[in-house]
C-alpha distance (Angstrom), angle and dihedral (degrees) to the residues before:
residue distance angle dihedral
X1 . . .
X2 3.81 . .
X3 3.81 117.2 .
X4 3.79 124.3 -149.8
X5 3.79 136.4 -165.9
X6 3.81 97.8 -158.3
X7 3.78 141.2 7.6
X8 3.80 119.6 -106.6
X9 3.78 118.1 -74.7
X10 3.79 119.1 -106.5
X11 3.83 112.2 -69.3
X12 3.81 90.8 12.9
X13 3.79 136.2 98.3
X14 3.82 94.9 -159.2
X15 3.81 113.3 116.2
X16 3.81 120.3 -153.8
X17 3.84 108.6 -113.8
X18 3.80 111.3 -132.2
X19 3.80 97.5 -141.7
X20 3.81 91.9 50.6
X21 3.81 90.9 48.4
X22 3.81 92.7 50.5
X23 3.78 93.9 47.6
X24 3.80 94.2 46.1
X25 3.79 92.6 48.0
X26 3.80 89.4 47.8
X27 3.79 92.6 51.1
X28 3.80 93.2 46.2
X29 3.81 93.4 46.4
X30 3.80 89.7 49.6
X31 3.79 90.5 51.4
X32 3.80 91.8 50.9
X33 3.81 94.2 47.2
X34 3.80 95.3 45.3
X35 3.83 86.8 80.4
X36 3.81 88.4 72.9
X37 3.81 97.0 31.6
X38 3.80 96.7 -104.0
X39 3.79 98.1 107.4
X40 3.80 98.8 127.1
X41 3.80 92.7 47.5
X42 3.81 90.7 53.7
X43 3.80 90.4 44.9
X44 3.80 93.1 63.0
X45 3.79 91.7 43.7
X46 3.80 87.7 57.6
X47 3.79 94.7 42.2
X48 3.81 94.2 53.8
X49 3.81 102.5 30.8
X50 3.83 95.2 99.4
X51 3.80 96.8 30.6
X52 3.81 88.5 123.9
X53 3.79 90.2 66.9
X54 3.80 87.2 76.6
X55 3.80 84.3 74.9
X56 3.84 107.7 112.2
X57 3.80 88.4 -139.1
X58 3.80 90.1 59.5
X59 3.78 91.3 50.3
X60 3.82 89.1 52.8
X61 3.79 88.7 49.9
X62 3.81 90.2 54.9
X63 3.82 89.6 51.1
X64 3.80 89.8 52.8
X65 3.81 90.1 49.5
X66 3.81 90.1 51.8
X67 3.81 92.1 51.4
X68 3.82 90.5 47.5
X69 3.79 90.0 52.0
X70 3.82 93.0 50.2
X71 3.80 93.0 47.9
X72 3.82 95.9 40.0
X73 3.80 89.1 -123.3
X74 3.80 129.8 135.6
X75 3.79 119.6 -74.6
X76 3.81 116.6 -110.8
X77 3.79 111.3 -78.5
X78 3.80 96.1 -145.1
X79 3.79 107.9 76.2
X80 3.80 124.1 -161.2
X81 3.84 111.4 -132.0
X82 3.77 112.7 -137.6
X83 3.83 109.9 167.2
X84 3.80 95.5 77.2
X85 3.81 94.3 65.3
X86 3.79 95.2 59.1
X87 3.80 87.5 44.4
X88 3.80 90.0 55.0
X89 3.79 91.8 53.1
X90 3.80 89.5 47.6
X91 3.82 91.2 50.3
X92 3.78 88.4 55.8
X93 3.80 97.4 43.2
X94 3.84 107.6 28.5
X95 3.80 115.0 -4.8
X96 3.82 96.4 -157.0
X97 3.81 89.6 71.4
X98 3.82 95.8 54.1
X99 3.84 99.8 81.9
X100 3.82 91.3 42.6
X101 3.79 92.5 55.6
X102 3.80 95.5 37.4
X103 3.79 91.7 53.2
X104 3.80 102.4 37.3
X105 3.83 90.6 113.5
X106 3.79 105.6 20.6
X107 3.80 100.3 34.5
X108 3.79 137.0 -99.3
X109 3.82 108.4 -42.1
X110 3.76 137.0 -138.2
X111 3.80 106.6 -99.8
X112 3.81 99.9 -126.7
X113 3.80 91.9 46.3
X114 3.80 91.2 51.2
X115 3.80 92.9 49.2
X116 3.80 91.0 51.3
X117 3.80 91.5 51.6
X118 3.81 92.1 47.9
X119 3.80 90.2 51.0
X120 3.82 89.8 57.9
X121 3.82 93.7 60.3
X122 3.80 113.6 117.9
X123 3.78 111.4 -118.5
X124 3.82 94.4 -140.4
X125 3.83 93.1 54.5
X126 3.80 91.7 45.7
X127 3.80 93.6 50.1
X128 3.82 91.3 47.7
X129 3.81 89.8 52.9
X130 3.81 91.6 50.7
X131 3.80 91.1 48.2
X132 3.79 91.7 51.3
X133 3.80 90.7 48.5
X134 3.80 91.1 51.1
X135 3.79 89.4 50.3
X136 3.83 86.9 65.8
X137 3.83 90.4 44.6
X138 3.80 93.3 -112.2
X139 3.81 111.2 173.0
X140 3.81 107.8 -114.0
X141 3.81 97.1 172.3
X142 3.79 128.7 76.5
X143 3.79 130.1 -131.9
X144 3.83 118.8 -118.4
X145 3.80 93.0 -121.8
X146 3.80 93.9 76.9
X147 3.80 90.3 66.6
X148 3.79 88.9 57.6
X149 3.79 90.8 47.1
X150 3.79 89.5 55.5
X151 3.82 92.7 50.0
X152 3.80 90.9 51.4
X153 3.79 93.5 50.2
X154 3.79 105.4 44.1
X155 3.79 129.4 61.0
X156 3.84 101.4 163.0
X157 3.80 143.5 1.2
X158 3.80 93.7 -86.0
X159 3.79 90.0 53.0
X160 3.80 89.4 49.7
X161 3.81 90.4 52.2
X162 3.80 93.0 52.9
X163 3.81 92.6 44.4
X164 3.81 90.3 55.5
X165 3.78 90.3 49.1
X166 3.82 94.4 51.7
X167 3.81 92.8 43.5
X168 3.80 87.0 51.2
X169 3.80 87.6 55.1
X170 3.81 91.0 53.2
X171 3.80 91.6 50.7
X172 3.80 95.4 45.4
X173 3.79 94.8 47.2
X174 3.80 92.8 45.8
X175 3.81 90.4 49.5
X176 3.79 94.2 47.4
X177 3.80 93.4 46.2
X178 3.79 94.0 51.5
X179 3.80 91.3 44.4
X180 3.78 89.8 50.0
X181 3.81 90.2 50.8
X182 3.79 88.2 57.7
X183 3.81 99.1 43.7
X184 3.80 100.1 32.0
X185 3.82 110.9 17.1
X186 3.81 92.4 164.7
X187 3.79 92.2 58.5
X188 3.80 91.0 43.8
X189 3.79 91.1 58.8
X190 3.82 90.0 57.7
X191 3.78 93.6 61.8
X192 3.78 123.9 104.4
X193 3.77 130.7 37.2
X194 3.77 135.8 -109.6
X195 3.80 89.6 -150.6
X196 3.80 117.2 97.1
X197 3.79 134.6 -172.3
X198 3.81 86.8 -106.6
X199 3.81 90.7 59.4
X200 3.80 91.6 45.2
X201 3.78 91.5 50.6
X202 3.80 92.7 50.3
X203 3.82 89.7 49.7
X204 3.80 92.5 49.7
X205 3.81 91.6 49.8
X206 3.81 91.0 54.5
X207 3.80 92.4 46.4
X208 3.80 91.2 49.0
X209 3.79 91.5 54.8
X210 3.82 89.7 51.9
X211 3.80 89.8 49.7
X212 3.80 92.6 50.6
X213 3.83 90.8 52.8
X214 3.80 90.4 48.7
X215 3.82 93.9 48.1
X216 3.81 91.7 47.6
X217 3.80 89.7 56.2
X218 3.81 95.4 45.5
X219 3.80 108.0 42.2
X220 3.78 142.2 -25.8
X221 3.82 96.7 -144.6
X222 3.79 130.7 160.9
X223 3.80 89.8 -113.1
X224 3.81 92.2 54.8
X225 3.80 91.7 45.8
X226 3.81 90.9 53.0
X227 3.80 91.0 47.7
X228 3.79 90.3 52.0
X229 3.81 91.9 49.6
X230 3.82 91.2 48.2
X231 3.80 91.4 51.4
X232 3.80 92.8 48.9
X233 3.81 92.2 47.4
X234 3.80 88.9 53.3
X235 3.80 90.7 53.7
X236 3.79 91.7 46.8
X237 3.81 91.1 54.2
X238 3.81 97.0 44.6
X239 3.81 92.6 92.6
X240 3.82 93.1 56.8
X241 3.79 116.3 118.7
X242 3.84 112.8 -82.8
X243 3.78 114.0 -94.5
X244 3.79 138.7 90.1
X245 3.80 119.7 -20.6
X246 3.78 136.3 -171.9
X247 3.81 120.0 -145.4
X248 3.81 108.1 -171.4
X249 3.79 110.5 -178.5
X250 3.81 126.2 159.2
X251 3.79 116.0 -117.6
X252 3.79 109.5 -80.7
X253 3.80 91.9 25.3
X254 3.80 96.3 118.0
X255 3.79 97.1 -100.8
X256 3.83 96.5 155.2
X257 3.80 96.7 58.7
X258 3.80 97.0 33.3
X259 3.79 93.6 47.8
X260 3.79 89.9 52.5
X261 3.82 90.5 47.8
X262 3.81 90.3 55.5
X263 3.81 92.1 46.2
X264 3.82 95.4 49.7
X265 3.81 95.1 42.2
X266 3.81 90.2 46.3
X267 3.83 91.1 49.1
X268 3.81 91.8 50.3
X269 3.81 92.6 46.7
X270 3.82 93.4 51.3
X271 3.83 99.9 33.8
X272 3.80 95.3 -112.9
X273 3.79 119.3 163.5
X274 3.79 106.8 -135.7
X275 3.77 149.9 -1.9
X276 3.80 119.5 -124.2
X277 3.80 116.6 -164.8
X278 3.81 113.2 -165.4
X279 3.80 118.8 -168.1
X280 3.81 128.4 -177.9
X281 3.81 101.0 -140.2
X282 3.78 129.4 57.8
X283 3.80 86.9 -143.5
X284 3.81 88.6 62.4
X285 3.79 95.2 43.8
X286 3.79 90.7 56.5
X287 3.80 91.3 49.4
X288 3.81 94.7 42.6
X289 3.80 93.6 49.3
X290 3.78 90.2 49.3
X291 3.82 91.2 52.8
X292 3.82 92.4 48.0
X293 3.81 94.4 46.2
X294 3.79 90.6 50.6
X295 3.81 86.3 58.5
X296 3.81 103.0 37.3
X297 3.80 106.0 21.5
X298 3.79 134.2 -103.5
X299 3.81 98.8 -71.8
X300 3.81 99.2 43.5
X301 3.81 95.9 75.7
X302 3.80 123.7 67.0
X303 3.79 109.2 -151.6
X304 3.80 113.9 -162.2
X305 3.78 119.4 -178.2
X306 3.78 123.9 -179.3
X307 3.79 96.7 -142.6
X308 3.83 96.7 104.2
X309 3.77 114.7 66.2
X310 3.81 121.6 -152.9
X311 3.77 117.3 -124.6
X312 3.81 104.6 -104.0
X313 3.79 96.7 -172.7
X314 3.82 92.2 86.6
X315 3.81 98.5 38.6
X316 3.80 92.5 134.1
X317 3.82 97.6 48.0
X318 3.81 105.2 92.7
X319 3.80 93.1 -174.6
X320 3.81 102.3 43.6
X321 3.78 119.7 113.3
X322 3.81 90.1 -109.0
X323 3.79 91.6 51.1
X324 3.79 92.6 49.9
X325 3.82 89.8 51.8
X326 3.78 88.9 48.7
X327 3.81 91.1 51.7
X328 3.80 88.3 56.9
X329 3.81 92.5 50.4
X330 3.78 111.6 111.7
X331 3.82 115.2 -95.0
X332 3.79 93.7 -161.7
X333 3.80 93.8 -100.8
X334 3.81 91.6 150.8
X335 3.82 134.9 99.1
X336 3.83 96.3 -123.4
X337 3.78 122.9 35.6
X338 3.79 127.4 177.8
X339 3.78 112.7 -166.4
X340 3.77 141.4 151.1
X341 3.77 125.6 -89.9
X342 3.79 86.6 -121.6
X343 3.81 92.7 55.5
X344 3.81 93.8 46.8
X345 3.78 100.3 47.4
X346 3.78 99.8 34.1
X347 3.82 86.5 53.8
X348 3.80 90.9 51.0
X349 3.81 89.2 55.8
X350 3.81 97.8 34.6
X351 3.80 129.8 112.8
X352 3.80 102.2 -165.0
X353 3.79 119.1 101.1
X354 3.80 93.7 -129.2
X355 3.81 92.0 57.3
X356 3.81 98.4 37.7
X357 3.78 96.1 47.0
X358 3.82 93.9 88.2
X359 3.82 98.1 47.8
X360 3.80 98.3 94.5
X361 3.80 88.3 60.9
X362 3.79 89.4 63.0
X363 3.80 86.7 68.8
X364 3.80 112.2 98.5
X365 3.79 95.5 16.3
X366 3.79 144.1 116.5
X367 3.80 113.4 -118.2
X368 3.79 115.2 -158.7
X369 3.81 109.7 -162.2
X370 3.78 103.1 -160.0
X371 3.82 117.4 -157.3
X372 3.78 87.7 5.2
X373 3.81 91.8 177.1
X374 3.82 88.2 77.4
X375 3.82 92.9 71.1
X376 3.82 106.8 117.6
X377 3.80 113.5 -106.4
X378 3.82 93.9 -138.2
X379 3.84 89.8 65.0
X380 3.81 100.2 39.3
X381 3.82 97.4 104.5
X382 3.83 95.5 57.3
X383 3.82 92.8 38.4
X384 3.80 94.7 51.9
X385 3.80 90.9 42.0
X386 3.81 92.2 56.7
X387 3.81 93.2 43.1
X388 3.79 90.2 51.7
X389 3.82 91.4 50.0
X390 3.82 91.4 48.5
X391 3.81 89.2 54.5
X392 3.80 94.6 44.5
X393 3.81 99.4 44.9
X394 3.79 111.9 14.1
X395 3.83 106.8 48.1
X396 3.79 94.3 -109.3
X397 3.80 126.6 149.0
X398 3.81 118.4 -156.9
X399 3.81 124.2 -153.0
X400 3.82 115.2 -160.8
X401 3.76 100.7 -155.8
X402 3.83 124.9 -171.8
X403 3.79 144.9 101.7
X404 3.82 89.0 -123.1
X405 3.81 103.8 53.1
X406 3.83 116.4 -158.9
X407 3.82 121.0 -137.2
X408 3.83 99.7 -103.6
X409 3.81 98.5 141.7
X410 3.81 122.7 92.8
X411 3.78 129.7 22.2
X412 3.78 121.4 -95.4
X413 3.81 136.1 166.9
X414 3.80 86.5 -94.6
X415 3.81 104.4 45.2
X416 3.80 133.8 22.8
X417 3.79 95.8 -144.3
X418 3.77 134.6 167.7
X419 3.83 113.7 -57.6
X420 3.80 113.7 -83.1
X421 3.79 110.6 -91.3
X422 3.81 94.2 15.4
X423 3.82 97.3 104.3
X424 3.81 111.5 85.8
X425 3.81 121.1 -151.5
X426 3.79 112.1 -128.8
X427 3.80 88.7 -163.2
X428 3.84 113.2 40.9
X429 3.81 109.4 -108.8
X430 3.82 95.6 -118.2
X431 3.80 92.1 50.8
X432 3.80 89.9 47.4
X433 3.82 91.0 53.2
X434 3.78 89.0 50.2
X435 3.80 90.5 52.6
X436 3.80 92.6 51.9
X437 3.78 90.7 49.4
X438 3.81 93.0 46.7
X439 3.80 92.5 50.0
X440 3.81 93.9 48.9
X441 3.79 97.3 132.0
X442 3.81 107.8 152.3
X443 3.80 142.4 61.4
X444 3.80 117.2 -139.9
X445 3.80 119.9 -138.7
X446 3.81 123.9 -171.5
X447 3.83 117.1 -168.2
X448 3.81 112.6 -138.2
X449 3.80 95.2 -135.2
X450 3.79 133.5 50.2
X451 3.80 117.4 -95.8
X452 3.77 130.5 -135.0
X453 3.79 117.1 -145.5
X454 3.80 86.6 -102.9
X455 3.82 89.6 55.2
X456 3.80 88.3 53.4
X457 3.79 92.2 50.6
X458 3.82 90.6 46.0
X459 3.82 92.1 52.2
X460 3.77 89.9 50.1
X461 3.81 89.7 52.2
X462 3.80 93.0 45.1
X463 3.79 90.6 56.4
X464 3.81 90.0 47.1
X465 3.80 86.4 -134.7
X466 3.78 114.8 177.1
X467 3.82 92.9 178.3
X468 3.80 121.8 45.4
X469 3.79 141.6 141.5
X470 3.81 118.9 -142.2
X471 3.82 115.9 -167.2
X472 3.81 119.2 -166.1
X473 3.80 133.1 -174.1
X474 3.81 98.9 -125.8
X475 3.77 139.9 32.0
X476 3.79 89.6 -121.8
X477 3.81 91.3 55.8
X478 3.81 90.1 49.5
X479 3.80 90.8 53.6
X480 3.82 91.1 47.2
X481 3.80 90.8 54.1
X482 3.81 89.8 48.0
X483 3.80 88.2 54.6
X484 3.83 91.5 47.1
X485 3.81 88.7 54.1
X486 3.79 94.1 49.2
X487 3.81 90.5 119.3
X488 3.81 89.2 61.4
X489 3.78 117.2 98.5
X490 3.81 103.0 -88.3
X491 3.81 91.2 -142.7
X492 3.81 88.6 65.9
X493 3.82 96.6 44.4
X494 3.80 122.5 91.0
X495 3.80 137.2 175.0
X496 3.82 135.3 -158.5
X497 3.79 127.5 -172.1
X498 3.79 139.9 113.4
X499 3.81 87.6 -80.3
X500 3.82 84.9 81.4
X501 3.79 123.0 72.2
X502 3.80 117.3 -119.5
X503 3.80 95.6 -102.1
X504 3.80 90.5 51.1
X505 3.82 91.1 49.3
X506 3.79 90.2 48.9
X507 3.79 91.3 52.8
X508 3.80 92.3 46.2
X509 3.80 91.3 51.0
X510 3.80 92.3 48.8
X511 3.80 92.1 48.1
X512 3.80 90.9 48.4
X513 3.81 91.5 49.3
X514 3.80 91.2 49.6
X515 3.80 92.9 49.3
X516 3.80 92.2 47.8
X517 3.79 90.9 48.9
X518 3.81 92.0 48.9
X519 3.81 92.7 44.5
X520 3.80 92.6 -117.9
X521 3.83 124.2 151.1
X522 3.81 111.4 -83.1
X523 3.81 130.3 166.6
X524 3.82 113.2 -179.2
X525 3.82 121.1 -167.8
X526 3.78 111.9 -166.5
X527 3.77 147.3 160.6
X528 3.81 120.9 -131.1
X529 3.82 92.4 -68.9
X530 3.81 88.9 90.8
X531 3.76 101.1 49.8
X532 3.78 104.8 75.2
X533 3.78 125.5 56.8
X534 3.81 96.9 -16.2
X535 3.80 112.5 128.6
X536 3.79 103.8 -132.0
X537 3.79 127.3 137.5
X538 3.82 115.9 -158.9
X539 3.81 125.3 168.8
X540 3.82 90.5 -143.0
X541 3.81 131.3 36.0
X542 3.80 129.0 -176.6
X543 3.81 116.2 -162.6
X544 3.79 124.6 -173.1
X545 3.81 108.5 -133.7
X546 3.80 107.4 -76.4
X547 3.82 142.7 151.3
X548 3.80 111.0 -48.4
X549 3.80 95.2 -111.3
X550 3.81 90.8 50.7
X551 3.79 91.5 53.2
X552 3.80 91.8 51.5
X553 3.80 91.1 45.8
X554 3.81 90.2 52.1
X555 3.81 88.7 49.0
X556 3.80 86.8 57.3
X557 3.81 87.2 72.2
X558 3.82 89.8 59.8
X559 3.82 120.6 87.7
X560 3.81 85.8 -17.6
X561 3.80 95.3 165.8
X562 3.83 93.8 42.4
X563 3.80 93.6 -121.2
X564 3.82 92.0 138.5
X565 3.78 126.3 59.9
X566 3.78 86.5 -122.4
X567 3.79 138.0 -8.8
X568 3.81 124.1 -147.7
X569 3.80 127.2 -122.5
X570 3.81 117.0 -172.9
X571 3.81 114.8 -163.2
X572 3.80 107.6 -164.1
X573 3.80 137.1 178.1
X574 3.84 108.8 -126.4
X575 3.76 113.4 -131.9
X576 3.79 93.7 -153.8
X577 3.78 105.0 23.0
X578 3.77 127.9 100.3
X579 3.79 130.3 -132.1
X580 3.83 115.4 -136.2
X581 3.82 110.9 -106.5
X582 3.79 129.9 -112.8
X583 3.78 123.2 29.9
X584 3.81 92.5 -7.1
X585 3.81 90.0 61.8
X586 3.81 91.7 45.7
X587 3.80 89.6 50.1
X588 3.80 89.0 52.8
X589 3.82 90.1 51.6
X590 3.81 90.3 50.8
X591 3.80 89.8 49.4
X592 3.79 91.9 51.5
X593 3.80 88.5 52.7
X594 3.81 91.2 52.6
X595 3.80 93.1 44.9
X596 3.78 90.5 60.2
X597 3.79 86.4 73.5
X598 3.78 110.0 97.0
X599 3.81 93.2 -154.7
X600 3.83 100.3 50.5
X601 3.81 108.0 148.0
X602 3.80 105.5 -144.7
X603 3.81 91.9 -171.3
X604 3.80 96.5 56.2
X605 3.84 108.8 97.3
X606 3.83 90.5 -159.2
X607 3.84 91.3 73.0
X608 3.79 88.7 77.7
X609 3.81 94.1 62.2
X610 3.82 90.3 60.5
X611 3.80 92.0 41.7
X612 3.80 95.3 51.5
X613 3.81 94.2 41.9
X614 3.80 89.8 53.8
X615 3.78 90.2 45.8
X616 3.81 92.9 53.3
X617 3.81 90.5 53.6
X618 3.77 91.4 63.0
X619 3.80 98.1 44.1
X620 3.79 139.3 60.0
X621 3.81 109.2 -109.6
X622 3.81 90.9 -164.1
X623 3.76 96.1 33.5
X624 3.82 93.7 156.9
X625 3.84 95.5 46.8
X626 3.78 90.2 -121.8
X627 3.80 93.5 155.6
X628 3.80 92.7 57.4
X629 3.79 92.0 53.9
X630 3.80 92.0 43.6
X631 3.80 90.2 56.4
X632 3.81 90.8 51.5
X633 3.85 90.0 48.1
X634 3.80 91.4 -122.3
X635 3.79 95.7 155.5
X636 3.84 97.3 172.1
X637 3.81 91.5 53.5
X638 3.81 92.9 46.2
X639 3.80 91.0 51.0
X640 3.80 92.4 46.8
X641 3.80 93.2 49.8
X642 3.81 99.3 41.5
X643 3.80 105.8 82.9
X644 3.80 120.7 142.4
X645 3.78 87.7 -164.0
X646 3.82 103.2 42.9
X647 3.81 97.0 -153.3
X648 3.79 114.3 62.6
X649 3.78 117.3 -125.9
X650 3.77 136.3 -153.0
X651 3.81 123.8 -147.5
X652 3.78 122.7 -125.1
X653 3.79 121.6 -170.4
X654 3.79 119.5 -128.9
X655 3.81 119.6 -145.2
X656 3.78 85.9 -138.5
X657 3.79 101.3 152.7
X658 3.81 141.6 -5.3
X659 3.79 92.6 -80.1
X660 3.80 92.2 53.4
X661 3.80 90.8 48.0
X662 3.82 91.2 52.3
X663 3.82 92.4 49.5
X664 3.81 91.7 49.4
X665 3.80 92.5 48.0
X666 3.80 90.6 48.2
X667 3.82 91.8 53.0
X668 3.81 91.0 48.2
X669 3.80 91.9 51.2
X670 3.80 102.6 44.1
X671 3.78 107.3 10.4
X672 3.80 131.0 -108.7
X673 3.81 118.6 -43.2
X674 3.79 126.0 -171.8
X675 3.81 92.4 -108.4
X676 3.81 89.8 56.1
X677 3.80 91.7 63.4
X678 3.78 92.7 62.8
X679 3.80 93.4 40.0
X680 3.80 91.2 52.7
X681 3.82 95.9 48.5
X682 3.84 96.6 90.6
X683 3.80 91.2 54.3
X684 3.80 100.3 52.7
X685 3.78 128.7 109.1
X686 3.79 117.0 -171.2
X687 3.78 115.3 -135.9
X688 3.77 121.0 -160.3
X689 3.80 115.4 -118.9
X690 3.80 93.5 -101.2
X691 3.80 92.6 48.6
X692 3.78 90.5 45.8
X693 3.80 92.8 54.5
X694 3.80 92.6 46.0
X695 3.81 92.7 55.2
X696 3.79 101.5 49.2
X697 3.81 92.7 125.8
X698 3.83 91.3 51.5
X699 3.81 98.1 59.4
X700 3.81 140.6 48.9
X701 3.78 130.7 -154.3
X702 3.81 114.6 -121.2
X703 3.82 99.8 169.7
X704 3.79 140.1 -0.1
X705 3.81 105.8 -56.1
X706 3.83 93.7 -4.6
X707 3.80 125.0 108.2
X708 3.80 131.1 176.9
X709 3.80 119.2 -136.8
X710 3.80 112.9 -126.9
X711 3.80 96.5 173.5
X712 3.79 130.0 90.7
X713 3.79 119.3 -54.7
X714 3.82 113.0 -172.4
X715 3.81 121.2 -147.0
X716 3.83 90.2 -130.1
X717 3.81 107.8 20.7
X718 3.79 97.9 38.1
X719 3.80 122.5 -152.2
X720 3.80 115.4 19.5
X721 3.80 112.9 -143.3
X722 3.80 103.8 154.9
X723 3.80 131.1 -86.4
X724 3.78 93.5 -101.7
X725 3.82 90.6 62.9
X726 3.80 97.3 45.1
X727 3.79 108.3 82.2
X728 3.78 103.9 122.7
X729 3.76 135.4 -38.7
X730 3.82 120.2 -136.7
X731 3.79 85.9 -152.5
X732 3.79 88.4 67.4
X733 3.80 88.5 57.9
X734 3.78 100.5 47.5
X735 3.83 116.9 -6.3
């Protein structure tokens, strides 16, 4: 009897031989895991993952699927599970492999649940499967060397948990890639990249020389001198031993380009495969990708947002339309990746195959965590634990990049941080202090009494300010200020928040930049999405009272280029506004305590160490008990609890312009293709679960996980979802 892994592809009569599939997946998984010296372990995971397909009942099921395909009829409803049989063999031979094989379609399991399911397997069926596998000379015994590999890789239970997760990634990606080669060989040939970090580094060096010539001709300013010093310091530190690094650069100091220069030069020096830049705001990712593509070209940068969710209802169906789209989803096999903080960390704590698939490509990389101070305090223990393990065991270097550095170094009763002395400064501390002092460009003013929105408008009028940035804590507050300014010329009034789709935000930012450059009137009302990494230069900034680091980040949008003797930042207490609950509110309270000091030096970067240390004392740094569930290998519970944005969101597509309308019509006509996901990204707005439920009559589903918004979309305010739903959006704070 011949045994097969998959039915023929469409318009083909070539079946996918099971033995060939198992051996190819094993070889590919071994190749992927060799990077972290676990090749043989991954090999057996690949060799046994589809062992259950030797079940005669599964082979009959494939025949029924083939007939259904030829007759355009429905596939058989009764599926034949196969993953549990390979997991049973693994449990008997080498228990580490069992959850990898058991979950290679449905996701990493909870241990007790898996054991119960394995105990239900009928002995006769299991023995028949083993006999059929032996008839094709499949290796059902392990070699002793994998036990030694395991001992070399794992030092504690948390390390074991991460090892399983990354091995799972190797298995899943190897399985998907070989399956894709069978079903869609043309698409499979398009994978991979001829670009390397070496090529990217050489390109950046040439572009930097051009920039230096251009700057020398234009202006020899203090800002440009600091940027040059920062860039050179990054190059000087690139040869340092791989590990954890701190890049402290004042806002406007050229962090984006210099941080990338360090990462690429460091990767080349230490033979690392890729650079992963993770940013917290979609507004930054759009800007960062644009900067990088201007340097390296359109195809050199892999941009991976987390706005589109895969349909998880058909996770086990390798031939469904959703599964085919998932196979085409990028697995981070590229030398330069720009992604969101949400995408990076929720993948590192995920259990689903679609999220975990990319994890093995984090091995042997440089991870640049931009605006790292935005990481939520209640998840810091598990985040820092995983980052530390990646550095220790998987040849990863971490760059903590921000002007407002959090206190991650040294263990305390309140935070299990990186070991004392382990974080290396890319820019020597004394030089960094000098940079912050040199780029001191604003004066802070703090009104003694709370302000109404009318007080805010009156102060703006009193100053006769034609250009100003107003940053609020919530979307609702931003809309209230827009209403209070309704007498202002609408052509000069702009708004930024997650109520706007990405393309709309991009256009607003470009218009604002142009108006600032041309000295035209421009009043921008924004939530926190504007205050980190966005290149804007206002003479006047208003900031509703906020966490200390947020205030300083907002101030970075004031007199950014140092063209004025001094810019003005007004930090006011809103009379009517609300502060988001939880750690954000506690951070505001800590800031108010610090602001009572009359001698607070806003330009001293060391103030943030005290601020963050005090903040950690009042908050749970493992508020979801992630570490406990990691130790018990409860992957479903870890994934459910680890959410950077606590309230799940659902994307809706906005028919914002002609291009968006064409994409939406195309999806309606022929279904969702992998290319559509990327094309649709700029037109998505994420609605929180409550908002999503309240607007059912205003949207329609056009594909799995994709809805089109049919309600009102304002040219200034964006999506209209009702005042009762707009309180605050966690996405404005971190996404």
